[in-house]
PASEBA-1860 file (N, C-alpha, C; in nm, 3 decimals):
! residues 120
1> XXXXXXXX> -0.944/-0.569/0.839/-0.967/-0.506/0.712/-0.830/-0.466/0.652 ~ -0.810/-0.501/0.527/-0.687/-0.464/0.457/-0.696/-0.318/0.414 ~ -0.595/-0.240/0.451/-0.594/-0.098/0.413/-0.477/-0.064/0.321 ~ -0.392/-0.160/0.294/-0.283/-0.136/0.201/-0.215/-0.266/0.163 ~ -0.169/-0.271/0.040/-0.094/-0.388/-0.008/0.015/-0.339/-0.102 ~ 0.131/-0.400/-0.092/0.242/-0.364/-0.179/0.320/-0.488/-0.216 ~ 0.376/-0.486/-0.336/0.458/-0.597/-0.384/0.576/-0.538/-0.461 ~ 0.689/-0.606/-0.455/0.804/-0.560/-0.531/0.896/-0.678/-0.564
9> XXXXXXXX> 0.964/-0.665/-0.676/1.064/-0.762/-0.721/1.200/-0.692/-0.729 ~ 1.306/-0.766/-0.701/1.440/-0.711/-0.713/1.531/-0.816/-0.775 ~ 1.611/-0.774/-0.872/1.706/-0.863/-0.937/1.831/-0.875/-0.849 ~ 1.863/-0.995/-0.808/1.972/-1.019/-0.714/2.105/-0.966/-0.765 ~ 2.133/-0.978/-0.892/2.261/-0.932/-0.947/2.288/-0.784/-0.919 ~ 2.182/-0.705/-0.906/2.199/-0.562/-0.878/2.251/-0.537/-0.737 ~ 2.252/-0.639/-0.651/2.293/-0.624/-0.511/2.422/-0.698/-0.479 ~ 2.492/-0.742/-0.582/2.624/-0.805/-0.565/2.729/-0.693/-0.573
17> XXXXXXXX> 2.745/-0.623/-0.462/2.829/-0.504/-0.458/2.973/-0.538/-0.424 ~ 3.065/-0.454/-0.472/3.200/-0.460/-0.419/3.197/-0.388/-0.283 ~ 3.306/-0.394/-0.212/3.309/-0.340/-0.075/3.275/-0.191/-0.069 ~ 3.329/-0.113/-0.162/3.305/0.032/-0.162/3.159/0.064/-0.190 ~ 3.102/0.000/-0.290/2.963/0.026/-0.326/2.868/-0.025/-0.216 ~ 2.903/-0.137/-0.154/2.821/-0.188/-0.044/2.816/-0.087/0.071 ~ 2.930/-0.030/0.104/2.935/0.069/0.212/2.848/0.191/0.178 ~ 2.858/0.239/0.055/2.777/0.354/0.012/2.629/0.320/0.016
25> XXXXXXXX> 2.590/0.206/-0.042/2.450/0.165/-0.050/2.395/0.140/0.090 ~ 2.475/0.080/0.176/2.431/0.052/0.313/2.398/0.181/0.387 ~ 2.478/0.284/0.370/2.451/0.412/0.437/2.323/0.477/0.387 ~ 2.290/0.455/0.261/2.172/0.519/0.201/2.044/0.439/0.218 ~ 2.053/0.306/0.218/1.934/0.221/0.207/1.908/0.133/0.328 ~ 2.010/0.064/0.376/1.989/-0.042/0.475/2.016/0.004/0.618 ~ 1.949/-0.062/0.713/1.979/-0.040/0.854/2.102/-0.125/0.889 ~ 2.165/-0.091/1.000/2.282/-0.168/1.043/2.245/-0.314/1.066
33> XXXXXXXX> 2.130/-0.339/1.126/2.092/-0.478/1.154/2.066/-0.556/1.025 ~ 2.016/-0.491/0.921/1.996/-0.560/0.793/2.130/-0.601/0.733 ~ 2.226/-0.511/0.736/2.359/-0.541/0.681/2.423/-0.655/0.760 ~ 2.418/-0.648/0.892/2.479/-0.755/0.974/2.413/-0.889/0.947 ~ 2.280/-0.890/0.936/2.208/-1.014/0.909/2.248/-1.071/0.773 ~ 2.243/-0.986/0.670/2.271/-1.033/0.533/2.414/-1.085/0.520 ~ 2.509/-1.015/0.577/2.649/-1.051/0.558/2.688/-1.179/0.633 ~ 2.604/-1.226/0.723/2.629/-1.354/0.790/2.585/-1.472/0.704
41> XXXXXXXX> 2.514/-1.444/0.596/2.459/-1.549/0.510/2.550/-1.575/0.392 ~ 2.550/-1.700/0.345/2.632/-1.737/0.230/2.588/-1.659/0.106 ~ 2.460/-1.649/0.082/2.407/-1.578/-0.036/2.354/-1.441/0.006 ~ 2.445/-1.357/0.054/2.406/-1.229/0.111/2.337/-1.136/0.011 ~ 2.371/-1.144/-0.117/2.307/-1.056/-0.217/2.158/-1.087/-0.228 ~ 2.121/-1.213/-0.212/1.979/-1.250/-0.214/1.906/-1.184/-0.098 ~ 1.969/-1.179/0.019/1.908/-1.115/0.136/1.894/-0.965/0.114 ~ 1.999/-0.902/0.062/1.992/-0.757/0.037/1.883/-0.724/-0.064
49> XXXXXXXX> 1.871/-0.804/-0.168/1.765/-0.783/-0.267/1.628/-0.801/-0.202 ~ 1.614/-0.902/-0.118/1.487/-0.925/-0.048/1.452/-0.810/0.044 ~ 1.552/-0.758/0.117/1.527/-0.644/0.205/1.484/-0.522/0.125 ~ 1.551/-0.499/0.011/1.513/-0.385/-0.072/1.369/-0.400/-0.122 ~ 1.335/-0.520/-0.168/1.198/-0.545/-0.215/1.097/-0.524/-0.103 ~ 1.132/-0.564/0.019/1.042/-0.546/0.133/1.023/-0.398/0.165 ~ 1.129/-0.321/0.160/1.119/-0.177/0.185/1.029/-0.111/0.080 ~ 1.051/-0.145/-0.046/0.971/-0.087/-0.154/0.826/-0.132/-0.145
57> XXXXXXXX> 0.801/-0.258/-0.112/0.664/-0.306/-0.096/0.594/-0.234/0.019 ~ 0.668/-0.204/0.125/0.611/-0.129/0.238/0.573/0.011/0.195 ~ 0.661/0.077/0.121/0.631/0.212/0.070/0.506/0.209/-0.019 ~ 0.494/0.108/-0.102/0.377/0.095/-0.189/0.250/0.070/-0.108 ~ 0.260/-0.012/-0.003/0.143/-0.041/0.080/0.093/0.085/0.149 ~ 0.185/0.170/0.193/0.145/0.296/0.257/0.103/0.401/0.155 ~ 0.142/0.382/0.031/0.098/0.473/-0.074/0.185/0.594/-0.096 ~ 0.303/0.597/-0.035/0.394/0.709/-0.057/0.535/0.671/-0.013
65> XXXXXXXX> 0.629/0.753/-0.053/0.769/0.726/-0.018/0.790/0.746/0.131 ~ 0.866/0.657/0.188/0.913/0.666/0.325/1.065/0.657/0.313 ~ 1.140/0.741/0.383/1.286/0.731/0.372/1.334/0.588/0.394 ~ 1.425/0.544/0.308/1.469/0.405/0.305/1.511/0.353/0.441 ~ 1.591/0.429/0.513/1.644/0.380/0.640/1.543/0.388/0.754 ~ 1.426/0.444/0.729/1.320/0.444/0.830/1.230/0.322/0.817 ~ 1.256/0.240/0.716/1.187/0.112/0.698/1.292/0.003/0.709 ~ 1.269/-0.091/0.798/1.366/-0.198/0.816/1.299/-0.334/0.815
73> XXXXXXXX> 1.380/-0.435/0.794/1.333/-0.572/0.802/1.399/-0.636/0.923 ~ 1.317/-0.690/1.011/1.366/-0.764/1.126/1.319/-0.908/1.114 ~ 1.346/-0.985/1.216/1.304/-1.125/1.214/1.259/-1.168/1.352 ~ 1.150/-1.243/1.357/1.107/-1.305/1.481/1.201/-1.423/1.510 ~ 1.193/-1.478/1.628/1.278/-1.593/1.664/1.261/-1.708/1.566 ~ 1.140/-1.723/1.514/1.111/-1.832/1.420/1.178/-1.810/1.285 ~ 1.226/-1.688/1.260/1.283/-1.654/1.131/1.188/-1.576/1.043 ~ 1.062/-1.566/1.085/0.963/-1.491/1.007/1.005/-1.344/0.997
81> XXXXXXXX> 1.006/-1.289/0.875/1.045/-1.149/0.860/0.936/-1.054/0.908 ~ 0.980/-0.940/0.958/0.888/-0.837/1.005/0.929/-0.702/0.949 ~ 0.830/-0.613/0.934/0.858/-0.475/0.896/0.876/-0.395/1.024 ~ 0.982/-0.316/1.029/1.008/-0.228/1.142/1.013/-0.085/1.089 ~ 0.938/0.003/1.152/0.939/0.144/1.114/1.010/0.222/1.224 ~ 1.095/0.317/1.185/1.175/0.395/1.277/1.143/0.543/1.264 ~ 1.178/0.618/1.368/1.166/0.763/1.364/1.026/0.809/1.328 ~ 1.021/0.908/1.241/0.893/0.966/1.199/0.800/0.864/1.134
89> XXXXXXXX> 0.855/0.762/1.073/0.773/0.661/1.005/0.687/0.582/1.103 ~ 0.729/0.573/1.229/0.649/0.502/1.329/0.512/0.564/1.346 ~ 0.502/0.693/1.326/0.374/0.763/1.341/0.270/0.716/1.241 ~ 0.314/0.663/1.129/0.220/0.617/1.026/0.129/0.506/1.079 ~ 0.180/0.425/1.169/0.101/0.315/1.224/-0.021/0.369/1.297 ~ 0.000/0.466/1.385/-0.112/0.525/1.459/-0.201/0.610/1.369 ~ -0.139/0.688/1.282/-0.216/0.776/1.192/-0.311/0.697/1.103 ~ -0.269/0.580/1.061/-0.352/0.498/0.971/-0.427/0.388/1.045
97> XXXXXXXX> -0.412/0.385/1.178/-0.477/0.284/1.262/-0.441/0.142/1.215 ~ -0.313/0.120/1.189/-0.265/-0.010/1.143/-0.246/-0.100/1.265 ~ -0.306/-0.216/1.261/-0.294/-0.313/1.372/-0.185/-0.416/1.344 ~ -0.170/-0.455/1.218/-0.074/-0.558/1.181/-0.011/-0.526/1.047 ~ 0.118/-0.549/1.037/0.188/-0.539/0.909/0.239/-0.679/0.877 ~ 0.187/-0.736/0.772/0.229/-0.869/0.728/0.338/-0.853/0.621 ~ 0.441/-0.936/0.629/0.550/-0.933/0.532/0.589/-1.075/0.497 ~ 0.605/-1.099/0.369/0.667/-1.224/0.325/0.772/-1.188/0.219
105> XXXXXXXX> 0.883/-1.259/0.227/0.994/-1.239/0.133/1.033/-1.376/0.079 ~ 1.061/-1.382/-0.050/1.114/-1.504/-0.109/1.224/-1.465/-0.207 ~ 1.316/-1.557/-0.229/1.423/-1.526/-0.325/1.478/-1.654/-0.387 ~ 1.529/-1.636/-0.507/1.604/-1.739/-0.576/1.742/-1.681/-0.601 ~ 1.823/-1.750/-0.675/1.956/-1.699/-0.707/1.949/-1.574/-0.793 ~ 1.837/-1.552/-0.863/1.828/-1.438/-0.955/1.728/-1.330/-0.915 ~ 1.627/-1.365/-0.838/1.519/-1.269/-0.810/1.473/-1.280/-0.665 ~ 1.441/-1.164/-0.606/1.379/-1.160/-0.475/1.244/-1.090/-0.488
113> XXXXXXXX> 1.150/-1.130/-0.407/1.017/-1.069/-0.409/0.969/-1.051/-0.265 ~ 0.888/-0.948/-0.245/0.829/-0.924/-0.114/0.686/-0.873/-0.132 ~ 0.601/-0.913/-0.037/0.463/-0.866/-0.031/0.439/-0.813/0.109 ~ 0.377/-0.696/0.118/0.339/-0.635/0.245/0.189/-0.609/0.244 ~ 0.124/-0.645/0.353/-0.019/-0.618/0.370/-0.036/-0.542/0.500 ~ -0.102/-0.428/0.492/-0.136/-0.349/0.610/-0.279/-0.382/0.650 ~ -0.297/-0.414/0.778/-0.428/-0.455/0.825/-0.474/-0.365/0.940 ~ -0.600/-0.327/0.937/-0.660/-0.247/1.043/-0.743/-0.338/1.128
END
């Protein structure tokens, strides 16, 4: 049974940071693993936009704000993206009896999008 759904779009140009702004934004928004993953890619701004969209879609699926760095994007060996909740946010899974969190992310040179579905 679906108990939550969220979707978000992010404009890639907003994530083309200079080094100083990237460091500031990374401390506020991204996990260390997200930054390391994105910066290994040629089009790293597309990845950062996709991660931001995934975090926001997760917050929408749960129906309330979750601190940015307590929501992360990981990847299975196949490359499939996953939602990872940290710290206090992990409790939401048990509290809402969530069995599966589905995530899909797509991006072009200009736009990234993410959809999250919470399933019981």
